[in-house]
N, CA and C of each residue as an Amber inpcrd file, in Angstrom:
protein
   258
 145.8550000  89.8580000 214.0650000 144.9120000  89.3810000 213.6680000
 144.0490000  89.9910000 214.8980000 142.8690000  90.9450000 214.9380000
 142.3820000  91.6690000 216.1160000 141.7260000  90.8980000 216.0690000
 141.5450000  90.8230000 217.4200000 140.5130000  90.2680000 218.5820000
 139.1340000  91.4070000 219.4650000 138.0240000  91.3970000 219.0680000
 137.6710000  92.0220000 220.4420000 137.5320000  91.3390000 221.6440000
 137.1560000  91.8260000 222.4230000 137.2090000  91.5520000 223.9100000
 137.0230000  92.2160000 224.7660000 136.3670000  91.3440000 226.0150000
 135.8700000  92.4230000 227.2520000 136.1860000  91.5200000 228.4870000
 137.4220000  91.6940000 228.6580000 137.5060000  90.8500000 229.6070000
 139.0110000  91.3760000 231.3840000 138.7450000  91.1750000 232.0790000
 139.5050000  91.7790000 232.9950000 140.7090000  91.5930000 233.1100000
 141.6450000  92.7970000 233.4630000 142.5840000  92.5430000 233.2390000
 143.5110000  93.4350000 234.5990000 144.5710000  92.7980000 234.8730000
 145.5490000  93.5900000 235.9120000 146.5190000  94.6250000 234.9470000
 146.7800000  95.4390000 235.5470000 147.7120000  96.3810000 235.0030000
 148.5050000  97.0680000 235.8140000 149.2780000  97.4510000 235.7270000
 150.3220000  98.4670000 236.9040000 150.6130000  99.6130000 235.7770000
 150.3580000 100.5630000 236.8550000 149.6530000 101.9780000 235.7590000
 151.0610000 102.9590000 237.0290000 151.2860000 104.2840000 236.2480000
 152.2850000 104.8400000 237.2140000 151.7720000 106.5540000 236.8150000
 151.6780000 107.3220000 238.1810000 150.6650000 108.0560000 237.7220000
 152.0970000 109.5230000 237.9470000 152.5400000 110.5350000 237.1990000
 153.1870000 111.9660000 236.9430000 152.5540000 113.0300000 237.7940000
 152.5770000 113.3010000 239.1730000 152.0940000 114.5330000 239.3140000
 152.0080000 116.0860000 239.0950000 153.1150000 116.0100000 238.6760000
 153.5630000 117.5810000 237.8480000 152.6640000 117.5250000 236.1630000
 152.5580000 116.3360000 235.5400000 152.0460000 116.7530000 234.4380000
 150.5870000 115.8450000 235.0340000 150.3360000 115.4370000 235.5610000
 148.4510000 115.0360000 235.8680000 148.1820000 114.4090000 235.1860000
 149.2140000 113.0470000 234.9270000 149.1820000 111.7940000 233.8420000
 149.2500000 110.5760000 234.2190000 148.0120000 109.4990000 234.0990000
 148.3380000 108.4010000 234.2060000 148.7240000 107.2180000 233.1730000
 149.4360000 106.6880000 233.0610000 149.7810000 105.9560000 232.5220000
 149.6570000 104.4190000 232.8570000 149.6580000 103.2150000 232.2250000
 149.8490000 101.5970000 232.5150000 151.2840000 101.4080000 231.7940000
 151.8080000 100.6630000 232.8280000 153.4440000 100.5200000 232.6090000
 153.1730000  99.2340000 232.2760000 152.4670000  98.3570000 232.4250000
 152.8840000  96.6900000 232.3310000 151.3470000  95.8530000 232.8080000
 151.0490000  95.1000000 231.5530000 149.8860000  94.1390000 232.0080000
 150.3750000  92.8380000 231.8090000 149.2370000  92.3710000 233.0450000
 149.6850000  90.4660000 233.1510000 148.1220000  90.4760000 232.1750000
 149.1360000  89.5900000 231.1120000 147.4010000  89.0780000 230.3480000
 147.9220000  87.3700000 230.4120000 147.1650000  86.7450000 229.9940000
 147.5590000  84.8460000 230.0000000 148.7610000  84.6310000 231.0970000
 148.6560000  84.9530000 232.5180000 149.8500000  84.4110000 232.9530000
 151.2210000  85.0520000 232.4020000 151.0240000  85.7160000 231.9890000
 152.6580000  86.8390000 231.1510000 152.6830000  88.5760000 231.5430000
 153.7320000  88.7820000 232.3580000 153.6740000  90.2160000 231.9210000
 154.2320000  91.0780000 230.8690000 153.5790000  91.5570000 230.4870000
 153.9630000  92.6190000 229.4560000 154.1140000  93.7750000 229.7590000
 156.0100000  94.2300000 229.5930000 156.1730000  95.7670000 230.1220000
 155.5200000  96.6890000 228.2100000 154.7820000  97.4520000 228.8100000
 153.9700000  98.5640000 227.9720000 155.5590000  99.0400000 227.2960000
 155.8260000  99.6970000 225.9030000 156.9440000  99.8260000 225.2420000
 156.4470000 100.7620000 224.8390000 155.2100000 101.4160000 224.4750000
 154.6520000 102.5640000 223.8870000 153.5420000 102.6610000 224.7230000
 152.8390000 104.5020000 224.2340000 151.2540000 104.4670000 224.1650000
 151.2940000 105.2400000 223.0660000 150.3400000 104.9200000 222.4590000
 150.0630000 105.0780000 221.3180000 148.8990000 106.1020000 221.2500000
 148.0310000 106.2730000 222.1780000 146.9850000 106.7860000 222.0110000
 146.2150000 106.9690000 222.9900000 145.4080000 107.8570000 224.0840000
 144.6980000 107.9480000 224.8080000 143.2870000 108.8410000 224.5210000
 142.5590000 108.2840000 225.1760000 140.9800000 109.7270000 225.2380000
 140.1270000 108.9650000 226.2830000 139.3030000 109.6610000 226.9580000
 138.1780000 109.4000000 227.6540000 136.6180000 109.7550000 227.4910000
 136.1820000 108.8650000 227.8140000 134.2270000 109.2410000 227.3990000
 133.6780000 109.2660000 228.8090000 132.1680000 109.4420000 228.4490000
 131.7250000 109.1640000 229.7260000 130.7680000 108.3230000 228.8720000
 130.2910000 107.5860000 230.2020000 128.7730000 107.1420000 229.8280000
 127.9010000 107.3740000 231.0500000 127.4620000 107.9660000 231.5660000
 126.2960000 108.6350000 232.0090000 126.9510000 109.3060000 233.0340000
 127.3940000 109.1850000 234.2770000 128.6920000 109.9760000 234.7000000
 129.6090000 109.4640000 235.2470000 130.0360000 107.8850000 235.0430000
 131.4960000 107.4220000 234.4730000 131.8260000 108.0230000 233.6740000
 133.4010000 108.2370000 233.6920000 134.8130000 108.4840000 233.2960000
 135.3280000 107.3210000 233.2760000 135.8570000 107.0110000 231.3060000
 136.3570000 106.1480000 230.9950000 137.7790000 106.4700000 230.6880000
 139.0270000 105.9210000 230.7450000 139.6270000 106.2530000 229.6570000
 140.3830000 105.3010000 229.1650000 140.8360000 105.3440000 227.8640000
 140.7300000 104.3550000 226.8260000 142.2410000 104.9480000 226.0440000
 143.4370000 103.8110000 226.4850000 144.9070000 103.6340000 226.0650000
 144.5970000 102.6400000 225.0940000 145.3100000 102.8340000 223.9560000
 146.1670000 101.8780000 222.8060000 147.3820000 102.0960000 223.2210000
 147.7420000 100.7190000 223.5010000 149.8160000 100.3350000 223.8240000
 150.4510000  99.6280000 223.2800000 151.3280000  99.2650000 223.2370000
 151.8970000  98.4040000 222.6190000 152.7740000  97.7030000 223.5550000
 152.7320000  96.5680000 223.4870000 153.7510000  95.5750000 224.5650000
 154.1330000  94.5130000 223.4750000 155.7110000  94.9340000 223.4460000
 156.6740000  93.7690000 221.9270000 155.9440000  93.6780000 221.0080000
 155.3930000  92.6790000 220.1140000 154.5240000  92.8060000 218.7410000
 153.4490000  92.4820000 219.1150000 152.9150000  92.6280000 220.5580000
 151.4810000  92.5650000 220.0500000 150.8680000  94.1510000 220.8160000
 149.6010000  94.5400000 219.8950000 149.0250000  95.8400000 220.4060000
 147.7290000  95.6320000 221.0270000 147.2090000  96.1250000 222.4200000
 145.9670000  96.1690000 223.0090000 145.7650000  97.7830000 223.3500000
 144.1770000  97.4050000 223.0850000 143.5020000  98.5090000 224.1270000
 142.5980000  98.2910000 225.4440000 143.0420000  99.4390000 226.2460000
 142.5350000  98.9710000 227.3560000 141.5660000  99.9310000 228.5380000
 140.9510000  99.8070000 229.0500000 139.8680000 100.5440000 229.4050000
 139.6530000 100.7350000 230.3910000 139.9640000 101.9100000 231.2070000
 139.9440000 101.9830000 232.6660000 138.9150000 102.5590000 232.9430000
 137.8540000 102.2050000 233.8600000 136.5550000 102.7540000 234.7760000
 137.2100000 103.5360000 235.4790000 136.8890000 104.5020000 236.0900000
 137.0730000 105.4190000 236.8740000 136.3340000 104.7630000 238.1700000
 135.2370000 105.1100000 238.2870000 134.5380000 104.4120000 239.3810000
 135.0470000 103.2120000 239.9510000 134.9960000 102.2630000 239.4310000
 135.7420000 100.9510000 239.9870000 137.1060000 100.7530000 240.0240000
 137.8290000 101.5540000 239.1050000 139.2750000 101.3800000 239.0660000
 139.5800000 100.4690000 238.7870000 138.6110000  99.4650000 238.1070000
 138.7810000  98.5250000 237.0720000 139.8080000  98.4820000 235.5540000
 140.4150000  97.5700000 235.2470000 141.1750000  97.6910000 233.4300000
 140.3860000  97.0050000 232.9870000 139.7960000  96.7260000 231.9810000
 139.5310000  95.9690000 231.0380000 139.9910000  96.2750000 229.3280000
 140.5410000  94.8760000 228.9380000 141.2000000  94.5520000 227.7070000
 140.3620000  94.4920000 226.8360000 140.2360000  95.2920000 226.2270000
 138.8770000  95.5630000 224.7300000 139.0330000  94.9860000 223.8600000
 140.5370000  95.1780000 223.4900000 141.1420000  94.5390000 221.6370000
 142.0380000  93.9790000 222.3220000 142.7510000  93.1760000 221.2450000
 144.1360000  93.0120000 220.7140000 144.7020000  92.7640000 219.1850000
 145.6070000  92.6780000 219.0120000 145.9870000  92.8110000 217.9710000
 147.7300000  92.5730000 218.0010000 147.7090000  91.3220000 216.9850000
 149.4770000  90.8740000 216.4680000 150.0200000  91.9780000 215.4720000
 149.3190000  92.8680000 214.9540000 149.4790000  93.8280000 213.3650000
 149.4670000  93.1720000 212.6330000 149.1810000  91.6430000 212.2280000
 148.8200000  90.7790000 210.9240000 147.3970000  91.4280000 210.4610000
 147.1370000  91.0630000 209.3240000 145.5610000  91.7460000 208.8770000
 145.2510000  90.2710000 209.3080000 143.5930000  90.4410000 209.0400000
 142.9520000  88.9450000 209.1740000 142.6710000  88.6530000 207.8690000
């Protein structure tokens, strides 16, 4: 089942200076640390002057859509799915 959310979330990320690429590595959600096992999709968009990075990631059997606000450096969880259909 897929749930649409807008929750602040803690994310540990990594930056590779050679490729100039930042990626989420670990998510703290519902009191549990979840290791990101795969990044499925990444894109950016602007809302006014603010640039947002959107990541679709999997951690175990769950899928997350994470959004990074580059102005505040805050992460939000916008969607979570367990892979089951609604």
